[in-house]
N, C-alpha and C positions, 0 to 999 in steps of 0.2 A: 797905236796899231789900228789900221783900217781893215774893215772886212768888206766883202763884196755885197752888192745889193741883195742878192739871194740869201746870203748868210745873215744879213741884217734882218731880213724878214723872219727867218727862223728864230733868231735870237729874240726878236721882239715878241713873237708868238710864245716862246718859252717863258719869258718873264711875265707876260700878261696872263698866261694860264696859271702860273704860280700864285699871282696876286688874287685873281678871281676865284680860283679853286680854294684857296685858303679862306677867303671871306665867306664863300657860299657853304663850304663844308663846316666851318665853325658855327655859322648861323643855323644851319639845318640840324647839326648834331645837338646844339644847345636846345633848339625848339623841340625836337622829337624825343630826346632822351633826358634832357636836363643835366644838371651838374651832379651826377650820381657817380658812385665808384665805377671806374673803368672808362670815364669820359675820354681821357687821353688816348687810350687804345682804340676806342670807337672813332675818335676824330682822326687818328693816324691812318686807320684802315680805310675810312671814307675818303680821306685826302688822297691816298695812293690810288684808289679806284677812280676817283674823279680825275686825277691827273692823267692816268692811263687812257681815259676816254677823251678828255678835253684837248690834250696836245695834238693827237692826230686829227681830231675833228677841226681844230683851229687851222691846222696846216691845209687841210682839204677845203675848208669853207672860205678861207681868205680870198683866193682868186675869184670865187663866185660873188662874194660880197663886194669886192672892188668893181666888178663888172656892173653889178646892180647899181652901185653908187654913181658910177660914171654915166649910166643911162638916166639917172634921176637928177643929175646936177648939170649945170652949164659950166663951161670953161672960159 
């Protein structure tokens, strides 16, 4: 099944945010609170908050980043 280029960009952003949000939330929760009771709950809460912020940020920032990269590179 093929998707449109616009949908492919959104799907790509979705999976990138999942990967990065998981890695960063796990790292920051581990560093800031350690492996103490309630770690899983703190991680899950942080992950949900991070995802809620990161996905729309990624969708809004992607076109800006593409324009910046196009200006800094040659074709």
